C-alpha positions as CSV (number, residue, x, y, z in Angstrom):
1,M,41.6,-14.6,45.5
2,T,41.7,-16.3,42.5
3,L,39.8,-19.4,41.2
4,R,42.7,-21.8,41.5
5,Q,43.3,-20.3,45.1
6,C,39.6,-20.7,46.1
7,L,39.4,-23.9,45.3
8,R,42.5,-25.0,47.0
9,V,40.9,-23.2,50.6
10,G,37.8,-25.3,50.0
11,Q,39.6,-28.7,49.4
12,A,41.4,-28.1,52.6
13,R,38.5,-27.1,54.5
14,L,36.5,-30.2,53.6
15,L,39.4,-32.6,53.9
16,D,40.2,-30.8,57.6
17,A,36.4,-31.5,58.3
18,G,37.3,-35.3,57.7
19,I,35.3,-35.3,54.3
20,E,37.3,-38.4,52.6
21,N,36.3,-37.0,48.8
22,G,37.2,-33.2,49.5
23,D,39.2,-32.8,46.8
24,A,36.7,-33.7,44.3
25,E,33.6,-32.3,46.4
26,A,35.2,-29.1,46.7
27,R,35.7,-29.1,42.8
28,W,32.1,-29.8,42.1
29,L,30.7,-27.3,44.1
30,L,33.0,-24.6,42.9
31,E,32.1,-25.7,39.3
32,S,28.6,-25.6,40.2
33,V,29.0,-22.0,41.5
34,T,31.1,-20.6,38.7
35,G,30.4,-22.8,35.5
36,R,33.6,-23.3,35.1
37,A,35.4,-26.4,34.3
38,Q,38.0,-28.5,36.2
39,T,40.9,-27.3,34.0
40,A,39.9,-23.6,34.5
41,L,39.5,-23.9,38.0
42,L,43.2,-25.6,38.2
43,L,44.8,-23.2,36.4
44,S,42.9,-20.0,36.4
45,E,44.4,-16.7,37.9
46,E,40.8,-15.2,37.4
47,Q,40.0,-13.0,40.5
48,V,36.7,-14.6,42.4
49,S,34.2,-12.0,42.9
50,D,32.9,-11.4,46.6
51,A,29.4,-12.8,45.7
52,V,30.6,-16.1,44.2
53,A,32.9,-16.8,47.3
54,K,30.3,-15.9,49.3
55,V,27.9,-18.4,48.0
56,Y,31.0,-20.9,47.5
57,E,31.4,-20.4,51.2
58,T,27.8,-21.3,52.5
59,L,28.1,-24.3,50.2
60,L,31.2,-25.4,51.9
61,A,29.6,-24.8,55.5
62,R,26.6,-26.8,54.5
63,R,28.5,-29.6,53.5
64,I,30.5,-29.6,56.7
65,A,27.6,-29.7,58.8
66,G,26.8,-33.0,56.9
67,E,24.6,-32.1,53.9
68,P,25.1,-34.5,51.1
69,V,26.9,-33.0,48.3
70,Q,24.5,-34.3,46.1
71,Y,21.7,-32.2,47.4
72,L,24.2,-29.2,47.2
73,L,24.5,-29.7,43.7
74,G,21.0,-30.4,42.9
75,S,21.5,-33.3,40.5
76,W,23.5,-36.4,40.3
77,E,24.4,-38.8,37.4
78,F,22.9,-42.3,37.1
79,Y,23.4,-45.0,34.4
80,G,24.6,-41.6,32.2
81,F,21.8,-39.7,33.0
82,S,21.8,-36.3,35.1
83,F,18.7,-36.6,37.8
84,A,17.8,-33.6,39.8
85,V,17.9,-34.8,43.8
86,G,17.4,-32.7,46.9
87,E,16.0,-33.0,50.6
88,G,13.1,-35.2,50.5
89,V,14.3,-37.8,47.8
90,L,16.8,-40.7,48.0
91,I,20.1,-40.3,46.3
92,P,20.8,-42.5,43.2
93,R,23.8,-44.8,44.0
94,P,26.0,-47.1,41.8
95,E,24.9,-50.1,43.1
96,T,21.2,-49.6,41.8
97,E,22.4,-49.4,38.3
98,L,22.1,-53.2,38.6
99,L,18.6,-53.3,38.2
100,V,18.7,-51.0,35.0
101,E,21.5,-53.1,33.6
102,F,19.2,-56.1,34.1
103,A,16.2,-54.9,32.5
104,E,17.8,-53.8,29.7
105,R,19.5,-57.1,28.9
106,L,16.2,-59.0,29.8
107,L,13.8,-56.9,27.5
108,A,16.2,-55.8,25.1
109,A,14.1,-57.8,22.5
110,H,10.8,-57.5,23.8
111,P,8.5,-55.5,21.5
112,A,6.6,-53.5,24.1
113,P,7.3,-54.6,27.6
114,V,5.5,-53.6,30.5
115,I,7.6,-52.6,33.4
116,L,6.7,-51.6,36.8
117,D,8.9,-49.5,39.1
118,L,7.9,-49.3,43.0
119,C,9.0,-46.9,45.5
120,A,10.4,-45.0,42.6
121,G,11.9,-42.0,44.0
122,S,13.9,-39.9,41.9
123,G,12.8,-42.4,39.3
124,C,16.1,-43.2,38.1
125,I,15.4,-46.6,37.8
126,G,12.2,-46.6,35.9
127,L,13.0,-43.7,33.9
128,S,16.3,-44.6,32.9
129,I,14.5,-47.8,31.6
130,A,12.2,-46.1,29.8
131,K,14.9,-43.8,28.3
132,L,16.8,-46.9,27.1
133,L,13.9,-48.8,25.9
134,P,11.8,-46.7,23.9
135,R,9.3,-49.3,23.1
136,A,8.5,-50.3,26.8
137,R,5.8,-48.8,29.1
138,V,7.0,-48.2,32.6
139,W,4.9,-47.0,35.3
140,L,6.4,-45.7,38.4
141,L,4.9,-45.7,41.9
142,E,5.8,-43.2,44.6
143,K,4.1,-42.5,48.0
144,E,6.1,-39.4,49.4
145,Q,5.0,-36.0,47.8
146,A,8.4,-34.4,48.3
147,A,10.0,-37.4,46.2
148,F,7.1,-37.5,43.7
149,A,7.9,-33.6,43.0
150,Y,11.7,-35.0,41.9
151,L,10.2,-37.8,39.8
152,E,8.0,-35.5,37.7
153,E,10.5,-33.2,37.3
154,N,13.2,-35.9,36.1
155,R,10.4,-37.1,33.6
156,R,10.7,-33.6,32.3
157,R,14.4,-33.3,32.4
158,L,15.0,-36.8,30.4
159,G,12.3,-36.2,28.0
160,V,10.6,-39.4,28.8
161,E,6.9,-40.1,27.3
162,N,6.7,-43.5,27.9
163,A,6.5,-43.7,31.5
164,V,3.2,-43.3,33.7
165,L,3.7,-41.6,37.2
166,I,1.5,-42.7,40.2
167,Q,1.6,-41.4,43.8
168,G,0.5,-43.8,46.0
169,D,1.7,-46.7,48.5
170,L,2.6,-50.1,47.2
171,F,1.2,-51.7,50.6
172,D,-2.5,-51.1,49.0
173,G,-1.8,-53.4,46.1
174,P,-1.6,-53.3,42.4
175,A,-5.8,-53.3,42.2
176,A,-5.8,-50.0,43.8
177,F,-4.2,-48.6,40.8
178,G,-5.3,-50.4,38.2
179,L,-2.0,-51.4,36.9
180,P,-1.2,-54.2,34.0
181,H,0.3,-57.6,34.4
182,A,3.6,-56.6,34.0
183,D,6.8,-58.3,32.0
184,L,9.5,-57.1,34.8
185,L,8.7,-55.3,38.4
186,V,11.8,-53.5,39.5
187,S,12.3,-51.9,42.8
188,N,14.8,-50.3,45.7
189,P,12.5,-50.3,48.4
190,P,13.2,-49.3,52.0
191,Y,15.4,-52.1,53.7
192,I,17.6,-50.9,56.4
193,A,15.8,-52.4,60.0
194,S,14.5,-49.8,62.0
195,E,16.7,-50.1,64.8
196,E,19.9,-49.8,62.6
197,V,18.8,-46.3,61.2
198,P,19.9,-44.2,63.8
199,G,23.2,-45.5,63.5
200,L,23.5,-44.8,59.9
201,Q,26.0,-42.1,58.4
202,R,25.2,-38.6,59.1
203,E,24.8,-37.7,55.3
204,V,22.4,-40.8,54.9
205,L,20.1,-39.5,57.6
206,R,19.5,-36.3,55.8
207,E,18.1,-38.4,53.2
208,P,14.2,-39.3,54.0
209,A,13.5,-41.8,56.4
210,S,10.9,-43.3,54.7
211,A,13.1,-44.5,51.9
212,L,15.5,-46.0,54.4
213,D,13.4,-47.7,57.1
214,G,12.1,-51.1,56.1
215,G,10.5,-52.3,59.4
216,A,11.8,-54.3,62.4
217,D,14.1,-56.6,60.2
218,G,14.0,-54.6,56.6
219,L,11.8,-56.9,54.9
220,D,8.4,-55.2,55.3
221,F,8.5,-54.1,51.8
222,Y,9.8,-57.3,50.2
223,R,6.9,-59.4,52.0
224,A,4.1,-57.0,50.9
225,L,5.9,-57.3,47.2
226,A,5.8,-60.9,47.3
227,K,2.0,-61.2,48.7
228,D,0.8,-58.5,46.3
229,W,2.7,-57.8,43.3
230,L,5.1,-60.3,42.2
231,P,2.1,-62.8,41.3
232,R,1.4,-60.2,38.6
233,C,5.0,-59.9,37.2
234,D,6.8,-62.3,35.0
235,A,10.1,-61.2,36.2
236,A,11.5,-59.2,39.3
237,A,14.8,-57.6,40.1
238,L,14.9,-56.0,43.7
239,E,17.8,-54.5,45.7
240,C,18.6,-55.3,49.1
241,G,20.9,-55.2,51.7
242,E,24.1,-57.6,51.5
243,T,22.6,-59.9,54.8
244,Q,19.3,-60.0,53.2
245,T,19.7,-61.8,49.9
246,D,18.9,-65.1,51.3
247,A,15.4,-63.9,52.8
248,V,14.4,-62.0,49.7
249,A,15.4,-65.0,47.3
250,A,13.3,-67.2,49.2
251,L,10.2,-64.9,48.9
252,L,11.2,-64.7,45.0
253,A,11.5,-68.4,44.7
254,I,7.6,-68.7,45.8
255,H,7.1,-66.8,42.4
256,Y,9.8,-67.8,40.0
257,Q,11.6,-70.9,38.9
258,S,15.1,-68.9,38.2
259,V,16.4,-66.9,41.2
260,A,19.9,-65.2,41.3
261,V,22.1,-63.1,43.5
262,R,23.7,-60.4,41.6
263,R,27.1,-58.5,43.2
264,D,27.6,-54.9,43.0
265,L,31.1,-53.2,42.2
266,N,32.3,-53.9,45.9
267,G,31.9,-57.7,45.4
268,L,28.8,-57.5,47.7
269,P,25.4,-59.5,47.1
270,R,23.0,-56.5,46.1
271,V,20.3,-57.6,43.9
272,V,18.1,-60.3,43.8
273,T,16.1,-61.4,40.6
274,G,13.5,-63.8,39.7
275,T,12.7,-65.1,36.2
276,D,10.7,-67.8,34.7
277,P,7.0,-67.7,36.7
278,V,6.0,-70.9,38.5
279,G,3.8,-72.7,36.3
280,K,5.1,-71.4,32.6
281,E,7.5,-73.0,30.6
282,P,11.2,-71.3,31.3
283,I,11.9,-68.7,28.8
284,C,14.1,-66.6,30.2
285,C,18.0,-66.5,28.3
286,Y,19.5,-63.8,30.8
287,N,22.5,-64.9,32.8
């Protein structure tokens, strides 16, 4: 079988299994196995070795069984950077890039901003910010050991030197970690209501439950942030579910004079931001 034929078989298998993006995913998997680019796969009459065919077949079977393609590839792009991902860590998603965009624009002119990334997971938010703002000092907090291992790997992968990694639980509060007053807090905490978790897409259920389950109404982490963390931060940007923005905005309004809801690429309300701390003169010019 040639590379081109192998690709066609893989695409047919994934599409027949009901995987919507099967064409692209079959190509990504074959690229990862062979190291060949898209054009070579589409045109090549090179014969596929038995060893390559076996590895590819195994990956296809795992994908058909519901394993996320990102885990099979071992990495995923976020904000132009490549992050290692796998079992035990939340997969970076395009909507989360809104948090990085906000931080970059808000703090671009700041001489030495201090940023907190809580529930850091793979580090896609905080490490991207650290990479984009080399004068910043970014503190990333992650509780779970499996995710923390990816956080450490991704700091090495990106060559980031201005980020401090801490393994710990945000429910313990900032005093437990001796963290400084911050110019900005960013977070994509678990926000799925507990009763909704079992009904999630099967690929999502392969991601760690601890990164998905936000308590009875999905707001447990936001309440903890508002109680203990936001009083120590001059601005905040929090990702949440599209039905939760009003509740999250109300929590941020306790601490910030300017609160806004920002929409993702699908037009859904996704990120709530707060700037200009209550009791201080407004200084933020971000819109």
